[in-house]
N, C-alpha and C positions, 0 to 999 in steps of 0.2 A: 589463743587461736579462735575461740568462739566469739570473743569480742570483735575481732576483725570481720568475721562473717556477719555478725549482727549489724555492725556499722555499715557494711556494704549493702545489706538488705534494706536497712532503713534509708540510706541515701538513695538507693535505686527506687525504692517506693516513693520517697518524697519527690524525686525528679519526675517519675512517671505521673504521679498525681498532679503535680504542678503543670506539666505539659498538657494533660487531659483537661484540666480546668481552664488553662489558657486557650486551648482549642475551642472549648465551649463558648468562651467569651468573644473570641476574635473571628471565628469562621462566619461566612456570610449567610448561608441559608440553613434551613432545618435539617436537611439530609446530611450536610457536611458537619453540622454541629452535633449530630447524633454520634459521630465517631469518637469525639473527645471523651465523654464520660464512659462509653461502652468499651473502648479499647484500652487507652492509656491509663485511665483512672482505675479500671478494674485490675490491671497489672500492678499498679502502684499500691492499691489497698491490699492486694494479695501478697505482695512482698512485705508490707508492714505487718500483716497478720501472721505470716510465716516466721518473721523475726520475733514477734511476740510469743508464738508457740515455742520456738527454740529457747528463748530466754526463760520462760516459766518451766519448761521441761528440764533445763539444766539446774535451775535454782531450787526447784521443789522435787519431791520424790514422785516418780511416775511421769507419764507422758501427758502433756496438756493437749487434750483433744478439742476443747471448745473453739480455739482459733482455727483449727484445721476444718472443723465442721462449718464454721462461718465462711471460711475461704471457699470450700466446695459449694456452699449455697450461693455465694457471690458469683462464682464462675458458671454456675448453672442458670441463675436468674438474670444476670446482666444481658447475655445475648438474646434470651427469650423476650425480655422487656423491650430491647432495642428493635427486635423484629416486629413486635406488636405495635410499637410506636410508628415504625416505618409503614406498616400496612395500613394503620389508621390515617396517616398522612396521605398515602396514595388514594385511599378511599375518599378522603375529603378534597382530593385534587390540589394538594399544596404544591405550589410551583417551585421548581428547582432553578437555580441560577446557572447550572451546568448546561453546556450546549448539548442538545439531543440530536441524534441523527435523523435525517428526513424519513418520513413514513412512506415506504414504497407502495403500500396498499392504497393510499390516497390517490395515487396517479392513475390507477386502473379504472 
């Protein structure tokens, strides 16, 4: 039973990581490319780390907390770093390819 759970977690993690990496390579501008590694890849690596924690907890005596701590650190730092990258890009006025609504204040 644990082997099936580990297989599902590893496959899910690999799929999410691949989709996140593909999004980083294929999306058109900085802001859309930011979603690939921060969303999908974070979930993928999180699934892989949870599978590793389960495997070593079952195989050895005691609970393996190293992977759980790395997973928590990843889930905390990835959104913060993405937010800081987006704020830096806005500060540097990096252009987005997305259509923006017209500015109503400019007409006044």
